[in-house]
N, C-alpha and C positions, 0 to 999 in steps of 0.2 A: 799492853797496847798503847801506842803513842796517840795522843789526841791533839787535834788542832781546833782552836776556837771552842774548846770545852766539849767537843763531841767525840764519842767513842764508837759510833755506829752510823751507817748510812740508812736513810729512809728506803722504803721499798722502791720508790720512783728513782732515787739517786743511784741505788744499786742496779736497777734495771737499765738506766742510761749508761752506766759504766760498762756493764756486760754487753750491751748492744754495740758500744764502740769497739770493744775487744773482739766480739764475734764478727762484726763487719770488717774490721782490719784483717783478721785471720782468714776470712772467706775470700776477700778480694786478693790478698797477697798470695794465697794458695793458687789462685787462678793465674795471677801474673807470673809467679814462679814456674808453674807448669808450662805455660806458653813459652817463656824464655828458655827453659830447659829443653823443651820439645823442638823449638825452631832454631835455637842458637847454641844449645848445650851449655848455657851459663845460668848463674843465679841472679837474683835481683841485686845483690851486692855488686856484682860485676857490671850490671846495667847502670847502677847508680854512679859508679866510678867513671864509666865511659861518658855518660851524659853530663856529669859535672865538668869533665875535661873538655867536652865539646863546647860547653857554654863559656868556661873560664879561660881556656887556652892554657899555655904552659904554667904549671903550678908545682910547687914543692910537694913532696910526699907528705911532709908534716902538715902543711896547710890543707891539703886535700883530705887527709885523714881526719883532721879536726872538724871538717865541714860535713862529713858523711853522717847519714841518719841510720843506715841499716847495717853498718859494719864497723867492727872495732879497728883501732889503728893497727894492731898487729896483723889482723886478717887482711886489712887494706894493703899492707906492704906485700903480703904473699900474692894477693890477686894482681896487684900492679906488676910484680915480677913475672907472673904467668902471662900477662898481657904483653909485656916486653918480649918475653921468649917467643910468643906467637906472632910478633911483628906488628901488633896493633898500637903499641906505645913505644916511645923512645925516651931515654934519659939524656939530658944535656947538663954538663957542669956549668955552674954559675961562674962567670969569668973572675969576679972579684972575691969569690969565696968558694974554694974547691971542696969544702965540706958539704955544700948544698948542691943537689941536682934537681933540675926541673923535669917534670914528666909532661909529655905532650903526645897527641895523637899523630900517628904516621898517616900518609895518604890512604893506605889500606885500612887503617884504624878509623879514619873518618868515614869511609864507605861502610865498614862493619857497624860503626856506631849509628849511622843513619838507618840501617836495617833494624838494629836493636831498638832504636827509638820508635820506629814505625810499629814494631810488634808491641812494645810497651803501651804506646798511645792507643792502639786498637783494643787491647785487652782492658786497659784502664777505662777507656770510653765505654766499652760494652758492659762491664761489671760494676762501674762506679758512676760515671757521668750519665749514661743513658737512663738508668732507673730514676734519676732525680730531675727535678725541674729547676729553672733559673733561681727561684726563691730558695729552694733547698740548698743549692750550691752557694748562694749569697749568705744564707744562714750558717752554713758550715764554715765559710771564711770568717764571718763575724765571730763565731765561737772560737775558732783557731786564734784569732787576734786577741780575744779575751784571755785565753789560756796562756798565750805567749807573754802577755803583760803580767800575769800572775806568777810567772817563773822568774827567779832571780837570774840576772844576766850570766853569772858565773856558772849556773847550772844548765844553761842552754846548750853548751858545747856544740855550736854550729846549727842549732835548731831555731834560728831566728826566722822572722817572717820572710826574709829574703831567701832563705834556704829552701823554701818550698817550691821555688821556681826552677830548680836545677834540672828537672827531668824534661823540660821543654827543649825544642830544637834550638841550636845555636843561633844567635842573632846574626842577621845578614848584614854584610858590610857593603 
């Protein structure tokens, strides 16, 4: 067993906190996944891709895949191709570099993404936000910030503080 800081075991409270985090994540994600599958026939991975594109605008597949939290780069490429085939996304070649293509939402993709975002927000609110008060949410954000600072930048792979905002609706212009 590898130890950090001379420790080879967690205390009861440390282990309980870790397991609570895992259980909470699994429980809420199961509900989010079920709602997305039931209402839209998609996984959370597809939801995350659509929501990131809605916020970021045209993005290369490589950049997008590097920012995703819930999906591997190879799976992201397959999901993106499925969304292109369904007409929700389009590929556009970069004029000065034909090896790179940008992915963006089509008009129907924007409408579809808005519906997906509405489902995600409702379920996330019901099962994550509503049971907590403002202090709980502020504490979770504070804890997240501490954990992000403890992770080496090279290990984050897109999981920066900024990446947690990707599921919100696109900014209005």
